[in-house]
C-alpha positions in Angstrom: -37.5 -58.3 -151.8 -37.8 -62.2 -151.4 -40.3 -64.0 -149.0 -38.8 -64.8 -145.5 -37.4 -68.2 -145.9 -38.3 -71.3 -144.0 -36.2 -71.5 -140.7 -35.3 -75.5 -141.4 -33.3 -73.9 -144.8 -31.7 -71.0 -142.7 -30.3 -73.2 -140.0 -28.0 -75.0 -142.3 -26.9 -71.6 -144.2 -24.5 -68.8 -143.9 -24.4 -65.6 -144.3 -22.4 -62.5 -145.0 -23.0 -58.8 -144.8 -20.9 -56.2 -146.1 -21.4 -52.6 -144.9 -20.0 -50.6 -148.1 -19.9 -46.7 -148.3 -22.3 -47.0 -150.8 -24.7 -50.1 -150.5 -25.3 -52.6 -147.7 -25.5 -56.1 -148.9 -26.8 -59.3 -147.4 -26.1 -62.9 -148.9 -27.5 -66.4 -147.3 -26.2 -69.6 -149.0 -25.8 -72.7 -148.7 -21.9 -74.8 -149.5 -22.8 -78.0 -151.5 -19.4 -79.8 -152.4 -17.5 -76.8 -152.3 -20.0 -75.0 -154.6 -22.1 -71.8 -153.2 -25.8 -71.7 -153.7 -27.0 -68.2 -153.1 -30.6 -68.8 -151.6 -31.5 -65.1 -150.5 -30.0 -62.0 -151.0 -30.8 -58.0 -149.7 -28.8 -54.9 -151.0 -30.0 -51.4 -149.9 -28.6 -48.0 -151.0 -27.8 -46.6 -148.0 -24.9 -44.1 -149.0 -23.3 -44.4 -145.5 -20.3 -42.2 -147.2 -22.9 -39.6 -148.0 -23.4 -38.7 -144.4 -19.8 -38.6 -143.7 -19.3 -34.8 -142.8 -15.3 -33.2 -143.0 -14.8 -34.0 -139.3 -15.9 -37.4 -139.5 -19.1 -37.3 -137.9 -22.3 -39.1 -139.2 -25.4 -37.2 -140.3 -28.2 -38.3 -137.8 -30.6 -38.6 -141.1 -27.9 -41.0 -142.5 -27.4 -42.8 -139.5 -31.0 -43.7 -139.1 -31.2 -45.0 -142.4 -28.5 -47.2 -142.1 -29.8 -48.6 -138.7 -33.0 -49.0 -140.1 -31.8 -51.1 -142.8 -29.9 -53.0 -140.4 -33.2 -54.0 -138.3 -34.5 -55.1 -141.4 -31.1 -57.4 -142.2 -31.8 -58.8 -138.4 -35.2 -60.1 -139.3 -33.8 -62.0 -142.2 -31.0 -63.8 -139.5 -32.5 -64.6 -136.7 -32.8 -68.3 -137.1 -29.0 -68.9 -138.1 -26.7 -69.3 -135.5 -24.6 -66.4 -134.6 -21.5 -68.3 -135.3 -22.5 -68.8 -139.2 -22.8 -65.0 -139.7 -20.1 -62.5 -140.3 -20.4 -58.6 -140.9 -17.6 -56.7 -142.2 -17.6 -52.7 -142.6 -15.2 -51.0 -145.2 -14.1 -47.4 -146.0 -16.6 -45.3 -144.3 -16.9 -47.5 -141.3 -13.2 -47.5 -141.0 -13.7 -43.2 -140.4 -16.6 -42.7 -138.6 -15.7 -40.9 -135.4 -15.9 -43.1 -132.0 -17.9 -40.5 -130.4 -20.8 -41.2 -132.6 -20.7 -45.4 -131.4 -22.1 -45.9 -134.7 -20.5 -49.4 -134.5 -21.8 -50.2 -131.3 -25.5 -49.0 -132.2 -25.4 -50.9 -135.8 -24.2 -53.9 -133.6 -27.2 -53.5 -131.6 -29.8 -53.2 -134.1 -28.2 -56.4 -136.3 -27.8 -58.2 -133.3 -24.0 -59.7 -134.6 -20.8 -58.0 -134.0 -19.4 -55.7 -136.8 -15.4 -56.7 -137.9 -14.1 -53.2 -139.5 -11.4 -54.4 -142.0 -8.4 -52.5 -143.4 -8.7 -51.6 -147.1 -5.9 -54.4 -148.1 -8.0 -57.2 -146.4 -11.1 -56.0 -148.4 -9.0 -56.5 -151.2 -8.2 -60.1 -150.4 -11.8 -60.7 -150.0 -12.6 -59.1 -153.1 -10.6 -61.3 -154.8 -11.3 -64.6 -153.2 -15.1 -63.6 -154.2 -14.3 -63.1 -157.8 -11.5 -65.9 -158.0 -14.5 -68.6 -157.0 -16.8 -67.3 -159.7 -14.3 -68.2 -162.6 -13.4 -70.9 -164.3 -10.5 -72.4 -163.0 -7.1 -71.5 -164.8 -3.8 -70.6 -164.3 -4.1 -66.9 -165.8 -2.8 -64.1 -164.2 -5.8 -61.9 -163.1 -6.1 -58.2 -162.2 -9.3 -57.5 -160.5 -10.8 -54.0 -159.9 -13.3 -53.1 -157.2 -14.9 -49.9 -157.1 -16.7 -49.2 -153.8 -18.4 -45.9 -152.5 -15.2 -44.7 -151.0 -12.2 -47.0 -151.8 -10.8 -48.8 -155.2 -9.5 -51.9 -154.7 -6.7 -53.5 -157.0 -5.9 -57.1 -157.1 -3.4 -59.2 -159.0 -3.8 -62.7 -158.4 -3.4 -66.3 -159.8 -5.7 -68.9 -158.8 -7.4 -68.2 -155.6 -4.3 -66.3 -154.3 -4.0 -62.5 -154.1 -0.4 -61.7 -155.2 -0.7 -57.8 -154.7 -2.9 -55.9 -153.2 -3.9 -52.1 -152.8 -7.0 -49.9 -151.5 -7.1 -46.6 -152.8 -9.0 -43.6 -151.4 -11.1 -42.9 -154.3 -14.7 -44.5 -154.7 -18.1 -43.4 -156.5 -19.3 -41.7 -153.8 -16.7 -40.0 -152.5 -15.5 -38.5 -155.7 -19.3 -37.5 -156.8 -19.6 -35.7 -153.6 -16.2 -33.9 -154.1 -16.4 -33.1 -157.9 -20.0 -33.3 -158.8 -21.5 -31.9 -155.2 -24.3 -29.9 -157.3 -24.9 -32.5 -159.8 -23.6 -30.6 -162.7 -20.9 -32.6 -164.7 -18.7 -30.6 -166.9 -15.2 -31.0 -168.8 -13.4 -28.9 -166.1 -15.1 -31.2 -163.1 -14.7 -34.3 -165.1 -11.1 -33.4 -166.0 -10.4 -32.5 -162.2 -11.7 -35.7 -160.9 -9.6 -37.9 -163.2 -6.5 -35.9 -162.2 -7.2 -36.7 -158.6 -7.8 -40.2 -159.6 -4.4 -40.2 -161.4 -2.4 -38.8 -158.5 -4.1 -41.7 -156.2 -3.1 -44.4 -158.6 0.3 -42.8 -159.4 2.3 -44.5 -156.2 0.9 -48.2 -157.4 0.6 -47.6 -161.4 4.0 -49.2 -162.7 3.5 -52.1 -159.9 -0.3 -52.9 -161.7 0.5 -51.8 -164.9 3.7 -54.0 -165.4 2.4 -57.1 -163.4 1.9 -59.3 -166.3 -1.8 -60.2 -166.1 -3.6 -61.6 -168.7 -7.4 -60.5 -167.5 -9.0 -57.4 -166.2 -11.9 -58.1 -164.4 -14.2 -55.6 -162.5 -16.5 -56.2 -159.6 -19.4 -54.5 -157.4 -22.1 -52.0 -158.4 -20.2 -49.3 -160.2 -18.6 -51.3 -162.6 -21.8 -53.4 -162.9 -23.8 -50.5 -164.1 -21.1 -49.2 -166.3 -21.2 -52.5 -168.0 -24.9 -52.5 -168.3 -25.2 -48.9 -169.7 -22.3 -49.5 -172.7 -24.1 -52.8 -173.5 -27.4 -51.3 -173.6 -26.5 -48.2 -175.2 -24.7 -50.4 -178.1 -20.8 -49.0 -177.4 -19.8 -52.6 -176.3 -20.7 -56.1 -177.0 -19.6 -57.6 -174.3 -17.7 -56.2 -170.6 -16.3 -52.7 -171.0 -14.0 -51.5 -173.7 -11.4 -48.6 -173.3 -13.4 -47.0 -176.3 -17.0 -47.6 -174.8 -15.9 -46.1 -171.3 -14.9 -43.0 -173.4 -18.0 -42.5 -175.0 -19.7 -42.8 -171.8 -17.5 -40.3 -170.2 -18.4 -37.8 -173.3 -22.1 -38.5 -172.7 -22.3 -37.5 -169.3 -20.3 -34.1 -169.7 -22.6 -33.8 -172.8 -25.7 -34.0 -170.9 -24.2 -32.2 -168.3 -26.2 -33.0 -165.3 -27.2 -36.1 -163.2 -31.0 -34.8 -162.9 -30.7 -35.1 -166.8 -28.9 -38.7 -167.0 -31.3 -41.2 -169.0 -29.4 -44.0 -169.8 -30.5 -47.6 -170.7 -29.2 -49.7 -167.8 -28.8 -47.1 -165.4 -31.0 -47.4 -162.3 -32.3 -44.2 -160.2 -30.6 -44.9 -157.1 -27.1 -45.5 -158.7 -27.5 -41.9 -160.8 -26.3 -40.2 -157.9 -23.1 -41.6 -158.0 -22.7 -42.7 -161.3 -20.2 -40.2 -162.7 -17.5 -40.5 -159.8 -17.6 -44.4 -160.7 -17.0 -43.7 -163.9 -14.5 -41.0 -163.6 -12.4 -43.6 -161.4 -12.9 -46.5 -163.7 -11.7 -44.3 -166.6 -8.7 -43.2 -164.7 -8.1 -46.9 -163.9 -8.5 -48.1 -167.3 -6.0 -45.1 -168.4 -3.1 -45.4 -165.8 -3.1 -49.3 -165.5 -3.3 -49.9 -169.2 -6.6 -51.7 -169.6 -8.4 -52.3 -172.8 -11.2 -54.5 -172.2 -12.7 -55.5 -168.8 -14.9 -58.6 -168.0 -17.2 -58.0 -165.1 -17.8 -60.7 -162.1 -21.2 -61.3 -160.4 -19.3 -62.0 -157.5 -17.8 -59.5 -154.7 -16.5 -58.9 -151.1 -19.6 -60.8 -149.5 -19.0 -63.8 -151.5 -15.4 -63.5 -150.4 -16.4 -63.4 -146.9 -18.6 -66.3 -147.5 -15.5 -68.5 -148.8 -13.4 -67.2 -146.1 -15.9 -68.4 -143.8 -15.9 -71.9 -145.2 -11.8 -71.6 -145.1 -11.8 -71.0 -141.8 -14.2 -74.0 -140.7 -11.8 -76.0 -142.8 -9.0 -75.1 -141.4 -7.7 -72.9 -144.1 -7.8 -69.8 -141.9 -6.0 -67.0 -143.8 -4.7 -65.8 -140.5 -2.9 -68.9 -139.4 -1.3 -68.5 -142.8 -0.3 -65.0 -141.9 0.8 -65.4 -138.7 3.4 -68.6 -139.9 4.6 -65.8 -142.5 5.3 -63.4 -139.4 7.0 -66.0 -137.1 9.4 -66.5 -140.5 9.8 -63.2 -141.2 11.0 -61.8 -137.5 12.8 -65.4 -136.6 10.6 -66.2 -133.9 12.0 -69.0 -131.5 9.1 -71.4 -132.5 9.9 -74.2 -129.5 10.0 -71.6 -127.1 6.3 -70.3 -128.3 5.0 -73.9 -128.5 5.9 -74.2 -125.0 4.4 -71.2 -124.1 1.0 -72.0 -126.0 0.7 -75.2 -124.4 0.8 -73.9 -120.7 -1.5 -71.0 -121.6 -3.9 -73.2 -123.3 -3.8 -75.7 -120.4 -4.6 -72.7 -117.9 -7.3 -71.5 -120.2 -9.1 -75.5 -120.0 -8.9 -74.7 -116.0 -10.4 -71.2 -115.8 -12.5 -70.7 -118.8 -15.7 -71.5 -117.2 -15.2 -69.2 -114.3 -13.8 -66.4 -116.4 -16.5 -67.0 -119.4 -14.0 -68.0 -122.1 -15.4 -71.1 -123.3 -15.8 -69.6 -126.8 -13.4 -71.0 -129.3 -12.6 -67.7 -130.6 -10.7 -66.9 -127.0 -8.5 -70.1 -127.5 -7.3 -69.1 -130.9 -6.6 -65.5 -129.8 -4.5 -67.0 -126.7 -2.8 -69.3 -129.4 -1.8 -66.5 -131.7 -0.5 -64.2 -129.1 1.4 -67.1 -127.7 2.8 -67.7 -131.0 3.9 -64.1 -131.9 4.5 -62.5 -128.9 8.4 -62.0 -129.3 8.5 -60.5 -132.6 9.6 -57.4 -131.2 13.0 -59.2 -130.0 13.7 -58.6 -134.0 13.7 -54.9 -133.2 15.2 -54.8 -129.7 15.4 -56.6 -126.3 14.7 -53.6 -124.1 10.7 -53.2 -124.0 10.7 -55.8 -126.7 6.7 -56.3 -125.5 6.3 -52.3 -127.0 8.0 -53.1 -130.5 5.9 -56.4 -130.7 2.5 -54.7 -130.1 3.5 -52.0 -132.8 4.4 -54.3 -135.3 1.3 -56.5 -134.7 -1.5 -53.2 -134.7 0.4 -51.8 -138.0 1.3 -54.6 -140.2 -1.2 -55.7 -142.9 -2.3 -59.1 -141.4 -4.4 -60.7 -143.8 -7.2 -62.5 -142.3 -7.7 -60.2 -139.1 -10.0 -57.5 -138.7 -8.9 -54.2 -137.1 -10.4 -55.2 -133.4 -8.9 -58.6 -133.8 -5.3 -57.0 -134.5 -5.9 -54.4 -131.7 -6.3 -57.3 -129.2 -3.3 -59.2 -130.2 -1.5 -56.2 -129.8 -3.1 -55.4 -126.2 -1.4 -59.0 -125.4 1.5 -58.8 -126.8 2.3 -55.4 -125.3 1.0 -56.7 -121.9 2.6 -60.0 -121.7 5.6 -58.9 -119.5 6.4 -56.5 -117.1 3.8 -53.7 -115.9 0.4 -54.5 -116.8 -0.4 -51.5 -119.3 -4.2 -51.7 -118.0 -4.8 -48.0 -120.3 -4.1 -50.0 -123.6 -6.7 -52.4 -122.5 -9.0 -49.8 -121.8 -9.0 -48.2 -125.1 -10.4 -51.4 -126.5 -14.3 -51.9 -127.3 -16.0 -52.1 -124.0 -17.3 -55.8 -124.8 -13.5 -57.0 -125.2 -11.6 -55.3 -122.4 -12.4 -57.8 -119.4 -12.0 -61.0 -121.7 -8.9 -59.5 -123.3 -7.1 -58.5 -119.7 -7.9 -62.2 -118.5 -6.6 -64.0 -121.6 -3.5 -61.7 -121.2 -3.0 -62.7 -117.6 -2.8 -66.4 -118.9 -0.1 -65.4 -121.0 1.6 -63.6 -118.4 1.4 -67.0 -116.6 2.6 -69.2 -119.0 5.7 -66.6 -119.8 6.7 -66.5 -116.5 6.6 -70.7 -116.1 9.0 -70.7 -119.0 11.6 -67.9 -118.8 14.2 -69.8 -118.4 13.5 -71.2 -122.2 14.3 -74.8 -121.1 13.2 -77.8 -122.8 13.0 -79.6 -119.7 9.2 -79.8 -118.8 7.8 -78.1 -115.6 4.9 -78.8 -113.5 1.8 -76.9 -114.9 0.0 -75.3 -111.4 -3.5 -75.9 -110.6 -5.3 -72.5 -111.3 -8.3 -71.1 -109.8 -10.2 -67.9 -110.2 -12.9 -65.8 -108.9 -13.3 -62.5 -110.6 -10.1 -60.6 -110.4 -8.9 -63.0 -107.7 -6.1 -65.8 -108.9 -5.0 -68.9 -107.0 -2.1 -71.0 -108.3 -1.2 -74.3 -106.6 2.1 -76.1 -107.2 2.8 -79.7 -106.3 3.7 -79.5 -102.5 7.2 -78.1 -101.7 8.0 -77.4 -105.4 7.7 -73.7 -104.9 10.3 -74.3 -101.8 12.8 -75.9 -103.7 12.6 -73.2 -106.6 13.1 -69.7 -104.9 13.7 -67.7 -108.3 10.2 -68.9 -109.5 8.8 -67.9 -106.2 10.5 -64.4 -106.9 9.3 -64.4 -110.1 5.8 -64.9 -109.0 6.0 -62.4 -105.7 7.1 -59.7 -108.7 4.2 -60.7 -110.8 1.7 -60.3 -108.1 3.1 -56.9 -107.6 2.1 -55.9 -111.4 -0.9 -57.7 -111.5 -2.1 -55.7 -108.4 -1.8 -53.0 -109.8 -4.0 -53.5 -112.3 -6.7 -54.5 -110.0 -5.7 -58.6 -110.1 -4.8 -60.3 -106.6 -2.5 -63.4 -107.3 -1.7 -65.7 -105.0 0.3 -69.1 -105.0 1.4 -71.8 -102.9 
């Protein structure tokens, strides 16, 4: 392990943590002239996926091992400003039963929030990391990343991923399933290869015929395989199809994990090595790879570059919403009016409701932009259609929690306030999401006529769940329809525990 860095160094750094199914990774980096300078790294083979039971509960021993690792990571991160740290959980973290509250315990140990990301978002970040580590060219690339519980396949060009998939096969999951006792036989190897083939089959043609020029692998399994085949003299550079076949034959010949003794293979990698070899062999065969280069960058570097993009107004989430708005033909003039009003209301209450952190204004902005996407399905209950689309679409750049929060706000922006939807969110975001949704509702109500004519934005004061709106003198009396709508809104909000008064 490296020594603790001076606080002055860390205060200007950014950090990314990848909570994988096999390993937990931490990198700390500086960015100089757009180039990433790694100043610290930590990696621990936690094998989180190994502790996942058939009913998706996490073995307490494995949970404790993971939390101990996060406590150590936390010590490294203490000098960093919270906004300079980003943590994501992948395949196993996506599956752990909520009753275990592992995410909450992990966040407490780490002292930072954890984003659980979907498989295709994981693929996007992997590609971003790999692409930044390559020489600039315009070739199409196939990137393969084998993790503990999933394998990501990406075709991209430059820094842009064009096709992304996440397949349910990884070095931990396949080793547990097909080599549970550590025995490696020709029958078990054929069985795991067949299982991988079935998983690849739905996307086989898409990636086999993707016109890519180079195949590049990333993460621990592929790095270990590269190290072994070169150390054994089976390949001069990277991984070739023939060297991978020799490695597979050797594993079967040796017959057990315990008996493996290969140059380039670490002891900690041995328990999941056969599963990783089987997955990569299936990918080579069914995607049509003859030679694979190996990248030293992966998901955590992608996280760093994604953080840099967000700070430089190159946020993938903004691009995603632009695409969504175009796809569902959203009335952008109307959404802009609502966005401006909602942000004005937020400015007035953000101190009272503790919504001063920039992420709250961003979430309110996004909700205003997409709250009407459900109209494409039907006008009746379009808020429900929109919420479903938001929660279940592949939204690049968004974590699962961000999608759930955005979905809840879209669901709650009109008609009855769906308190039960908000109560299903993580406890730490329930109150702030409700408050943001109230502001969105008031902004939507202000522009219900969909008119470009400017309307007065009321003065708003809040104290806990009591809300007071003050309009210009006599304005309400001269706008009886708005008055009736506000009275109806007061009834909707009262059922959710809010008291709305206006004058």
